[in-house]
Structure formats: C-alpha cells, structure tokens
PAPAZA-504300 format. One line per 5 residues: number of its first residue (from 0); for each residue x, y, z of N, C-alpha, C. Coordinates in steps of 0.1 Angstrom, whole numbers. Example, Ala and Ser with C-alpha at 12.3 -4.5 7.8 and 13.67 -1.06 7.14 Angstrom:
0> 132/-57/78/123/-45/78/132/-33/78 ~ 128/-22/71/137/-11/71/129/0/79;
This chain:
0> 7/-11/2/1/1/-1/8/11/2 ~ 6/23/-6/13/36/-10/8/47/0 ~ 20/51/3/14/65/19/11/71/10 ~ -6/73/13/-13/87/10/-24/78/4 ~ -25/67/-1/-38/60/-7/-48/55/0;
5> -63/59/-5/-73/55/4/-76/42/6 ~ -71/34/-3/-77/19/-7/-81/17/7 ~ -89/12/8/-99/5/17/-101/-12/18 ~ -96/-16/30/-102/-32/32/-111/-31/41 ~ -112/-43/49/-123/-43/58/-124/-34/67;
10> -110/-32/75/-109/-21/87/-108/-9/81 ~ -105/-3/73/-103/7/62/-117/13/62 ~ -127/4/56/-143/3/53/-151/7/68 ~ -146/-4/77/-151/3/89/-151/16/95 ~ -135/21/92/-132/35/100/-141/43/90;
15> -143/42/77/-147/53/67/-161/55/69 ~ -166/42/74/-183/41/80/-183/48/89 ~ -176/48/102/-175/53/115/-173/68/110 ~ -164/73/103/-163/88/105/-174/94/96 ~ -184/88/82/-194/94/77/-207/95/87;
20> -203/82/97/-218/81/108/-218/92/119 ~ -205/96/122/-201/108/131/-207/123/125 ~ -201/120/111/-206/136/106/-219/137/107 ~ -230/124/103/-240/124/101/-250/126/116 ~ -243/124/126/-249/126/141/-247/141/143;
25> -236/145/137/-234/157/143/-240/168/136 ~ -243/167/122/-255/177/114/-271/174/118 ~ -271/156/121/-287/157/128/-286/163/143 ~ -280/165/150/-278/171/164/-282/189/158 ~ -274/190/146/-277/205/148/-289/209/140;
30> -295/201/133/-309/205/126/-322/198/126 ~ -318/189/142/-330/179/146/-329/164/142 ~ -336/157/150/-333/142/148/-345/140/135 ~ -358/149/132/-365/145/117/-352/146/103 ~ -343/150/109/-334/150/93/-324/140/93;
35> -322/132/104/-316/120/106/-315/111/94 ~ -325/108/88/-325/98/72/-316/109/62 ~ -322/119/60/-313/129/54/-299/129/55 ~ -294/135/69/-281/136/73/-276/122/69 ~ -279/110/73/-273/100/68/-270/99/54;
40> -280/98/47/-278/96/32/-269/109/28 ~ -270/119/32/-262/130/27/-244/126/31 ~ -244/120/45/-228/122/50/-223/108/41 ~ -227/99/40/-224/87/32/-224/91/18 ~ -229/93/11/-229/97/-3/-216/107/-4;
45> -215/119/3/-205/129/3/-190/121/4 ~ -194/112/17/-180/109/20/-175/99/12 ~ -185/89/4/-177/80/-8/-175/86/-18 ~ -180/98/-22/-176/103/-33/-160/114/-31 ~ -158/116/-19/-147/122/-16/-134/109/-16;
50> -142/98/-11/-132/90/-12/-126/86/-26 ~ -135/80/-34/-136/77/-49/-128/85/-56 ~ -130/101/-57/-123/108/-64/-110/110/-59 ~ -106/111/-43/-96/109/-37/-84/98/-48 ~ -91/87/-46/-83/74/-50/-81/76/-64;
55> -90/85/-75/-84/84/-89/-75/98/-88 ~ -77/108/-84/-70/120/-85/-52/116/-78 ~ -53/113/-67/-42/110/-60/-32/100/-64 ~ -38/94/-77/-25/86/-85/-17/96/-92 ~ -24/107/-97/-15/114/-104/-9/126/-96;
60> -11/128/-79/-4/136/-72/-6/128/-58 ~ 4/121/-53/-2/113/-43/4/119/-31 ~ -6/123/-22/-4/130/-8/-5/147/-9 ~ -5/149/-20/-7/164/-21/-20/169/-13 ~ -25/181/-4/-31/188/3/-36/193/-8;
65> -32/201/-18/-46/208/-28/-52/196/-37 ~ -51/186/-36/-55/174/-42/-71/173/-36 ~ -69/171/-20/-80/169/-11/-86/181/-10 ~ -81/193/-10/-90/203/-8/-101/206/-23 ~ -93/201/-34/-103/200/-48/-108/192/-44;
70> -111/179/-41/-120/170/-43/-129/175/-29 ~ -127/177/-18/-136/183/-8/-148/192/-16 ~ -140/203/-23/-149/213/-29/-156/208/-42 ~ -155/195/-51/-162/191/-58/-170/179/-55 ~ -167/173/-46/-174/160/-43/-186/163/-34;
75> -182/178/-24/-198/179/-17/-212/182/-27 ~ -209/190/-35/-222/191/-44/-225/180/-51 ~ -218/169/-55/-221/159/-62/-224/150/-53 ~ -222/151/-40/-227/142/-27/-241/144/-25 ~ -246/160/-24/-258/164/-22/-265/158/-30;
80> -263/162/-47/-274/154/-58/-276/139/-58 ~ -264/128/-51/-264/115/-53/-273/116/-37 ~ -270/120/-30/-280/121/-17/-297/124/-21 ~ -299/133/-27/-314/138/-34/-316/127/-41 ~ -310/122/-49/-316/111/-57/-318/97/-48;
85> -310/94/-39/-312/82/-27/-323/85/-23 ~ -333/98/-22/-343/99/-12/-341/110/-3 ~ -331/117/-1/-325/126/11/-334/140/8 ~ -334/149/14/-337/165/13/-328/172/3 ~ -331/169/-8/-319/180/-19/-319/192/-13;
90> -306/195/-4/-299/207/-3/-301/217/-13 ~ -292/212/-20/-287/222/-32/-301/231/-37 ~ -311/222/-43/-324/229/-46/-329/238/-34 ~ -327/234/-23/-334/245/-13/-326/260/-12 ~ -315/256/-13/-305/267/-13/-309/276/-27;
95> -307/272/-38/-310/278/-50/-323/285/-48 ~ -332/279/-44/-348/289/-43/-351/295/-31 ~ -347/289/-21/-350/300/-10/-339/306/-3 ~ -326/302/-1/-320/310/4/-310/320/-7 ~ -303/329/0/-294/339/-7/-283/332/-14;
100> -276/338/-22/-263/334/-27/-251/329/-16 ~ -252/341/-9/-243/342/5/-246/329/12 ~ -257/326/17/-260/317/26/-259/304/17 ~ -260/302/8/-260/288/1/-242/284/2 ~ -236/296/-5/-220/296/-2/-213/292/6;
105> -224/300/21/-217/295/32/-216/280/35 ~ -231/277/32/-233/262/36/-223/255/31 ~ -224/254/15/-213/245/9/-201/246/11 ~ -192/257/18/-182/259/22/-182/253/37 ~ -189/253/48/-188/246/57/-190/235/54;
110> -199/226/46/-197/212/44/-183/206/38 ~ -183/214/28/-165/213/24/-156/210/36 ~ -156/219/41/-144/221/53/-145/209/63 ~ -158/206/66/-164/193/73/-157/183/67 ~ -161/181/54/-154/169/44/-140/169/44;
115> -134/180/45/-116/182/41/-115/176/56 ~ -117/181/66/-115/175/77/-113/161/78 ~ -123/153/75/-130/141/72/-118/134/67 ~ -116/137/54/-107/131/45/-93/135/52 ~ -90/144/60/-73/145/65/-72/135/76;
120> -85/133/82/-86/122/95/-82/107/87 ~ -90/105/75/-90/92/70/-74/93/68 ~ -70/103/61/-59/102/54/-49/97/67 ~ -48/102/78/-40/98/87/-41/85/90 ~ -54/79/92/-54/69/96/-49/55/86;
125> -50/61/71/-48/51/63/-30/52/61 ~ -26/64/61/-10/63/61/-4/60/74 ~ -11/57/85/-7/50/97/-8/36/94 ~ -14/31/88/-22/18/88/-6/16/76 ~ -5/21/65/6/23/57/18/16/61;
130> 21/27/68/38/28/76/41/17/84 ~ 26/15/93/28/0/103/28/-10/93 ~ 23/-12/82/25/-22/71/38/-23/67 ~ 45/-12/62/55/-15/55/70/-17/69 ~ 66/-9/83/74/-11/93/72/-27/97;
135> 62/-33/94/64/-49/98/69/-57/88 ~ 67/-52/72/73/-62/63/90/-59/64 ~ 95/-46/67/109/-43/71/115/-50/81 ~ 108/-52/89/114/-61/102/113/-74/99 ~ 102/-80/94/102/-94/89/115/-99/80;
140> 116/-89/68/127/-92/62/142/-89/68 ~ 143/-80/78/156/-82/86/156/-92/92 ~ 145/-101/101/146/-108/107/151/-123/99 ~ 143/-122/86/147/-133/76/163/-133/73 ~ 168/-119/73/185/-117/68/192/-122/77;
145> 186/-118/90/194/-121/103/190/-136/104 ~ 181/-142/103/181/-158/107/191/-163/94 ~ 191/-160/83/201/-165/71/215/-162/71 ~ 216/-152/79/232/-148/81/239/-158/92 ~ 227/-158/105/233/-169/114/233/-180/109;
150> 224/-185/102/227/-199/97/242/-203/91 ~ 245/-191/79/255/-193/71/266/-186/82 ~ 266/-184/91/279/-182/99/282/-196/108 ~ 267/-201/112/271/-214/119/273/-223/114 ~ 269/-224/99/278/-234/88/290/-232/85;
155> 296/-220/88/312/-217/83/317/-220/97 ~ 317/-215/110/321/-219/118/321/-238/121 ~ 309/-242/117/313/-256/118/317/-262/112 ~ 322/-256/98/328/-261/89/344/-260/92 ~ 346/-253/99/359/-251/106/365/-257/116;
160> 353/-265/126/357/-276/134/358/-288/129 ~ 351/-288/119/352/-303/115/364/-311/110 ~ 372/-300/98/387/-303/94/397/-301/106 ~ 393/-292/116/403/-293/128/406/-308/132 ~ 396/-316/138/397/-328/143/398/-337/133;
165> 393/-337/118/398/-346/113/411/-347/107 ~ 417/-336/105/433/-333/103/442/-342/112 ~ 437/-335/125/447/-340/135/445/-358/134 ~ 432/-362/132/431/-376/135/441/-385/123 ~ 438/-380/109/446/-384/100/459/-381/101;
170> 464/-375/107/481/-369/111/484/-384/120 ~ 477/-386/130/479/-395/139/479/-412/131 ~ 467/-412/120/466/-423/115/480/-429/105 ~ 484/-415/97/495/-417/92/508/-423/102 ~ 508/-417/113/517/-418/121/518/-434/124;
175> 510/-438/125/508/-453/131/507/-465/120 ~ 507/-461/109/504/-468/96/518/-479/95 ~ 530/-472/97/545/-475/95/548/-485/112 ~ 546/-481/123/547/-488/131/538/-497/140 ~ 527/-491/137/518/-501/142/499/-503/135;
180> 505/-512/124/490/-512/113/479/-515/119 ~ 478/-525/132/468/-528/133/457/-518/142 ~ 467/-508/150/462/-496/157/457/-486/149 ~ 466/-483/139/461/-475/126/449/-474/123 ~ 446/-491/116/434/-496/111/421/-497/123;
185> 425/-497/135/411/-497/144/409/-479/146 ~ 417/-474/147/417/-457/147/409/-454/135 ~ 412/-462/122/405/-457/108/391/-461/113 ~ 386/-472/116/376/-476/119/368/-468/128 ~ 373/-464/141/367/-453/149/363/-440/141;
190> 376/-437/133/371/-426/124/360/-423/115 ~ 357/-435/107/349/-439/99/336/-439/108 ~ 335/-445/119/320/-444/129/316/-432/133 ~ 328/-422/135/327/-413/138/320/-400/128 ~ 325/-403/116/322/-392/104/307/-398/102;
195> 306/-408/104/291/-415/97/281/-410/107 ~ 285/-409/117/274/-403/128/275/-388/129 ~ 285/-383/128/283/-369/129/280/-360/114 ~ 283/-367/101/277/-365/90/263/-358/89 ~ 252/-366/96/239/-363/94/236/-355/106;
200> 241/-354/117/242/-342/130/243/-329/126 ~ 259/-331/118/261/-313/117/256/-308/106 ~ 246/-314/102/239/-307/91/224/-301/97 ~ 221/-305/108/208/-299/114/216/-287/127 ~ 206/-280/128/209/-269/138/206/-274/148;
205> 199/-281/153/197/-291/167/199/-306/165 ~ 199/-307/179/206/-322/184/201/-323/198 ~ 204/-335/203/204/-337/216/217/-340/224 ~ 217/-338/240/230/-340/247/233/-357/241 ~ 224/-364/240/229/-382/236/235/-382/226;
210> 229/-374/215/238/-377/204/251/-370/204 ~ 251/-358/211/268/-354/212/275/-361/220 ~ 270/-369/231/280/-380/237/282/-390/229 ~ 275/-390/216/277/-406/209/291/-399/201 ~ 290/-388/198/305/-383/189/315/-383/195;
215> 312/-377/212/326/-378/217/326/-389/223 ~ 320/-398/223/326/-413/226/334/-419/215 ~ 327/-416/205/342/-420/194/353/-412/194 ~ 354/-402/199/362/-393/197/374/-396/209 ~ 366/-401/219/375/-408/228/381/-422/226;
220> 371/-431/217/377/-439/212/394/-439/204 ~ 391/-425/195/400/-422/190/416/-419/200 ~ 410/-411/208/422/-406/217/427/-418/226 ~ 420/-425/229/421/-440/237/435/-448/231 ~ 430/-447/215/443/-453/208/458/-448/211;
225> 458/-435/211/468/-424/210/477/-428/222 ~ 465/-424/234/473/-423/246/475/-438/255 ~ 464/-446/251/464/-459/259/458/-456/272 ~ 471/-464/282/463/-461/295/466/-445/300 ~ 474/-440/295/476/-425/298/464/-418/300;
230> 452/-424/294/437/-415/296/426/-424/303 ~ 421/-416/312/409/-422/321/400/-413/318 ~ 388/-420/316/375/-409/310/363/-413/320 ~ 357/-403/325/346/-403/333/333/-397/328 ~ 323/-401/325/309/-396/321/301/-399/330;
235> 294/-384/334/284/-385/346/272/-378/339 ~ 266/-381/332/252/-377/324/241/-384/329 ~ 229/-381/336/219/-390/338/210/-390/326 ~ 204/-406/326/196/-407/311/186/-397/310 ~ 180/-393/318/170/-383/315/175/-370/312;
240> 190/-367/310/193/-357/308/197/-355/289 ~ 196/-370/286/203/-368/272/196/-364/263 ~ 179/-366/263/169/-359/252/169/-346/251 ~ 177/-338/263/176/-323/261/185/-318/246 ~ 181/-308/243/185/-300/230/199/-296/231;
245> 207/-299/221/220/-293/224/228/-292/206 ~ 228/-280/208/231/-279/192/246/-283/190 ~ 245/-292/177/261/-298/174/271/-294/177 ~ 281/-302/179/297/-296/181/298/-283/191 ~ 295/-287/205/295/-274/213/303/-283/224;
250> 299/-297/226/306/-301/236/320/-306/230 ~ 320/-312/219/333/-320/214/348/-310/213 ~ 342/-299/211/355/-289/208/361/-289/225 ~ 355/-290/234/359/-291/246/364/-301/251 ~ 360/-310/248/369/-325/251/381/-328/242;
255> 381/-322/226/394/-321/224/402/-311/229 ~ 399/-301/231/408/-293/239/416/-298/251 ~ 407/-304/258/409/-312/272/421/-321/263 ~ 421/-330/254/427/-340/252/440/-331/249 ~ 441/-322/238/454/-321/231/460/-311/238;
260> 450/-301/246/459/-290/251/465/-296/268 ~ 456/-302/273/460/-308/289/462/-319/291 ~ 458/-330/284/463/-344/289/473/-349/282 ~ 473/-347/265/485/-354/259/499/-347/260 ~ 500/-334/264/513/-332/267/516/-332/281;
265> 510/-340/291/507/-341/303/517/-360/303 ~ 531/-359/306/537/-373/304/528/-386/314 ~ 519/-381/320/516/-393/332/501/-392/326 ~ 498/-384/316/480/-386/313/476/-378/325 ~ 465/-384/323/453/-383/333/440/-386/332;
270> 432/-376/339/418/-380/338/407/-368/332 ~ 400/-374/321/389/-367/319/375/-367/319 ~ 368/-354/328/358/-361/332/349/-354/326 ~ 333/-356/320/325/-348/317/309/-353/325 ~ 305/-340/329/297/-336/336/282/-328/332;
275> 271/-333/335/259/-326/330/250/-327/340 ~ 243/-313/344/231/-314/352/221/-299/347 ~ 208/-304/352/200/-291/349/197/-286/359 ~ 201/-272/358/202/-262/368/191/-247/367 ~ 180/-245/371/174/-234/369/168/-227/356;
280> 166/-239/346/161/-237/333/173/-238/325 ~ 181/-244/330/196/-242/318/207/-258/319 ~ 209/-257/309/216/-271/308/230/-269/309 ~ 236/-276/320/250/-270/327/262/-282/324 ~ 268/-278/317/276/-293/309/294/-285/316;
285> 301/-297/318/314/-291/323/323/-306/320 ~ 335/-298/312/346/-309/310/362/-305/319 ~ 362/-315/326/373/-310/337/384/-322/330 ~ 395/-315/329/409/-326/328/418/-325/343 ~ 429/-332/341/439/-332/351/453/-329/343;
290> 453/-324/336/465/-321/325/471/-312/330 ~ 480/-306/322/487/-297/323/484/-282/329 ~ 470/-279/324/463/-267/330/467/-256/322 ~ 462/-246/325/459/-231/318/475/-226/315 ~ 479/-226/324/489/-217/322/502/-224/313;
295> 505/-240/314/513/-247/307/507/-251/293 ~ 495/-244/288/491/-249/277/487/-237/268 ~ 479/-240/256/472/-231/247/457/-235/243 ~ 449/-233/254/438/-239/252/428/-229/239 ~ 428/-217/240/425/-208/233/425/-211/217;
300> 421/-220/211/419/-222/198/411/-219/189 ~ 411/-225/179/399/-225/167/385/-228/175 ~ 385/-237/186/374/-246/188/367/-237/196 ~ 371/-234/207/370/-224/218/363/-210/217 ~ 370/-205/204/364/-192/198/353/-192/191;
305> 354/-204/184/338/-209/173/328/-212/183 ~ 331/-220/196/319/-220/204/314/-206/210 ~ 322/-197/212/316/-184/218/309/-178/207 ~ 316/-179/195/306/-172/186/295/-182/182 ~ 294/-193/181/279/-197/181/270/-195/192;
310> 275/-194/202/265/-192/214/261/-179/213 ~ 269/-171/207/263/-157/206/254/-157/194 ~ 256/-162/185/247/-161/172/232/-167/178 ~ 234/-182/187/226/-188/189/216/-185/198 ~ 222/-178/210/215/-177/223/219/-159/229;
315> 227/-151/220/229/-139/224/233/-140/236 ~ 231/-133/248/236/-135/259/232/-144/269 ~ 222/-152/266/216/-161/277/226/-172/279 ~ 235/-176/267/246/-185/273/260/-184/275 ~ 268/-190/278/282/-188/284/294/-199/285;
320> 302/-194/279/314/-207/285/323/-198/292 ~ 331/-208/302/340/-202/312/349/-212/310 ~ 362/-210/312/372/-216/314/380/-211/331 ~ 384/-223/335/391/-219/351/396/-232/354 ~ 410/-227/361/420/-240/366/413/-245/375;
325> 415/-260/374/409/-271/383/416/-275/392 ~ 413/-277/403/421/-280/414/425/-298/414 ~ 434/-300/420/447/-297/419/456/-293/409 ~ 451/-298/395/455/-290/388/446/-293/370 ~ 451/-289/362/443/-291/350/431/-279/346;
330> 424/-283/339/410/-273/333/400/-273/335 ~ 391/-265/339/377/-269/343/369/-258/330 ~ 360/-264/322/354/-256/308/337/-259/314 ~ 333/-249/314/319/-252/320/310/-243/307 ~ 299/-249/306/293/-244/293/278/-243/298;
335> 269/-235/299/255/-230/302/249/-227/291 ~ 238/-232/290/226/-222/277/213/-230/281 ~ 206/-220/277/189/-224/281/184/-238/270 ~ 177/-238/283/170/-254/278/157/-251/268 ~ 154/-243/268/146/-237/256/151/-234/243;
C-alpha cells in the first residue's frame, strides 16, 4: 500500500463508515432528529464521493493537500445530488430556491471544510496503517536476513571445526601406519564411525545431548588409541538429560581441547571427566581434565573461539562458556545454555 492512498480493506471500510456516521450525527444534532435519514444519506454520499475522487486523483499527485481540497469542493455538491437521488432532502435545490447566494455559499463551504477535515483524518489513518505495514514487512525481512546470516555463520564455524578434528586424526593414523598397522586400522574404523554419525548431525541446527555424547564417545575411542592407559575417562550424565536439546559441535571442541592441550602434553596423562546437570532452566555441561593446566597450555584455539561465536549467534547473552583452573591441576570448562 502506498503512503497516502485511500485503498480500503475491511478495517478501512469500517473506519470510513464510522467517520461518515459521526458527521451525520453531528448535523442531525444541529438540524433535528427529523433530519436523521437525510443526514445519513448526505454524509455517506459525500464521504464515498470524496473517497472515490481522492482515490482516482491521488494517482496523479499522491499526498498533495491541494488535491484533497479540490476533492472536497467538487465532491460536496456531487454528494448532495447523489443523496437527493437516493431520497434525502435536496439541499442544493433548497439553497437555490429559498436561500441567498451568500447563505448557500457559506453552507457549501462549511460542509466542504467538514469533508476536508474528515478526509484529513482518513488520510492520517490510512497513512498510519500503511507505515505500520511497511514497518512490519521491513522487520520481517530483517529477521529473515538475520536468520539466514546466522545460519551461514554457524555453517562456516561448523565447517572450521570439522577439518580441525579430522586433520589431527588423519595425522595420527599416518604416523601409526608404519609402526603399528593394527592400531592404525582400528583408529580408522573409529574415525569412520565418528564421521558417519556426525555427517547427518552436523547438518542440523539442533540435536540432543545424547547424540553429542555419542560423537564424543567416538572421539574418546580415537584418543584412547593414541594415549592408551594414560587416558582415563568418566562420564557423569543422567539418562533423563540425554534427550535435552543441544546444538551440534558444542561439547566436542571442549573435549578435544582437554585432550590436546591438557592431557596429551602431560607425561603421566590424566583423567577427563564430563558432567551434565539441569539447573534453573539451563543445561550446564562441564569438561574437567587433570592435565598440565591453563598456564602451561594454549587452550584458546579455533574450537573455543567458534563455540563462543556460535553461542552468541544462537542465544545472544543467555549462554556462556567459562574456563578456569581445576584443582589440584588441570582445566575446568563450563558451558551453560538455555534448555528452551
């Protein structure tokens, strides 16, 4: 709808009729209730003539006030004659027969001013509706654009994480091929299992905690081949929490960082513990390792940066990721996000 157009839908027609009725009641109060029928016919006839002429003329000059003044001056006598044809008092005939020219001119001018006021009121109403509709459409387009941008950003961040893990694993397979082919074959089997499970999941914007733990389990199986008895794993996740929603590749980078930056550099290895709980309407996940700790490692790589970016894109400020030293040594990574 263009600004300034009087195009009428159901609500607009209701508003137009209310204005016509209000004007009819105003003139009825002035000239007596015996003139109610004539006032209604005259008011509605003039009102619809004004609307029809404005709709036609404003295509030539949208929104110019001179057009509405011209419409009110022309539509008033036409509306009077239309109302008389429909059965109302023929005001123009009475003016020409009984009144003086000055009195008739003043009457027509007064009615024209009332019509101009009603048109201005209608114009404001329709223009406000048009602006509201345009604002709603703009907001909807912006929301769709933000959604598409967020989806593209998440896909890009996700695409950065997957090669990061894949290349590290393939490098380990390559190093094992010559010295321990059975272990290399076993690692490739675990990698194949992981990739099959992650392919479908990584293409969805949403998943569950249980699905993410399956991927993490495959990752830990691969790490166990590399580290052997140096790696000890504990998973503390209640069964009723596993169906809770969790976007893909949020937990895995935390586990991978704990392995790469905490436990693998530690000669004695250590323990990696995954814990999940529901608290205050939030899903709280933690990954704790007993490795070399933050001071001796560099845990702020691609994975953690991408987790923070994805949390911002998905939840704004409602989700958080926090890293802190674990006692007596190691790193504690805590992830909290809304369940809904």
